C-alpha positions in Angstrom: 24.4 27.5 -15.4 22.1 24.5 -16.3 19.2 23.9 -14.1 17.8 20.6 -13.0 14.4 19.8 -12.1 13.9 18.5 -8.7 10.7 17.3 -7.1 8.2 18.2 -9.9 8.1 22.0 -10.9 10.7 23.2 -8.3 14.0 23.7 -9.6 17.4 23.6 -7.9 20.9 24.5 -9.3 23.8 22.3 -9.8 25.5 24.1 -7.1 23.4 22.4 -4.7 25.2 18.8 -5.6 28.1 18.1 -3.5 30.8 15.4 -4.1 31.2 12.8 -1.6 33.3 9.9 -1.8 33.2 10.0 -5.5 29.4 10.3 -5.6 27.2 13.1 -5.9 25.1 14.4 -3.0 22.0 16.5 -3.7 21.6 19.1 -0.9 18.3 20.4 -0.2 16.6 22.9 2.1 13.2 21.4 3.6 11.2 22.7 6.7 9.6 20.7 9.4 6.9 18.4 8.2 8.2 18.5 4.5 9.1 15.2 2.8 11.7 14.1 0.4 10.7 11.1 -1.6 13.5 8.8 -3.3 12.7 6.2 -5.9 8.9 6.4 -5.3 9.0 4.2 -2.2 11.1 5.9 0.3 10.0 9.1 2.2 12.4 11.2 4.3 10.6 13.6 6.3 12.1 16.4 8.6 10.3 15.7 12.0 11.9 18.6 14.1 14.8 21.1 14.1 16.3 22.1 17.6 19.3 24.1 17.4 22.0 21.9 15.2 20.0 18.9 15.5 17.5 17.6 13.0 15.2 14.7 13.6 14.2 12.9 10.6 11.8 10.1 9.8 12.2 7.5 7.2 9.5 5.2 5.6 10.8 2.7 3.6 9.8 -1.1 2.3 11.0 -3.6 4.8 13.6 -4.9 2.6 15.4 -1.5 2.6 18.2 -1.5 5.6 18.1 2.0 6.9 21.0 2.9 9.5 22.7 5.6 11.0 26.2 5.8 9.3 28.0 4.7 12.7 25.8 1.6 13.1 26.2 0.7 9.5 30.1 1.1 9.8 30.1 -1.2 12.8 27.8 -3.7 11.3 29.9 -3.9 7.9 33.3 -4.2 10.2 31.8 -7.0 12.1 30.8 -9.2 8.9 33.1 -12.0 8.3 34.5 -12.2 5.0 32.9 -15.4 3.1 36.5 -17.0 2.5 36.9 -17.1 6.3 33.6 -18.9 6.9 33.6 -22.6 7.7 31.7 -25.1 5.6 28.9 -26.5 7.4 27.6 -30.0 6.4 24.4 -31.6 7.4 
């Protein structure tokens, strides 16, 4: 099996890639305090693990919207499609 580099000199096998909704998901194992870096400017830190609950911290630029999935889905569902908006004249 081919191996892909992840995080510098560390290697993860392709079996750590999962398919989710037509997109690949890399599944990593981290310990409390360890960080995952995304695109050089987003950092995901494992803050705590209690039983089956994991607390994570996310540091991202202000222009990056970060939401829990259920909040994101509510926000998307509440958006009014552009073709339903009324034109506002000044």
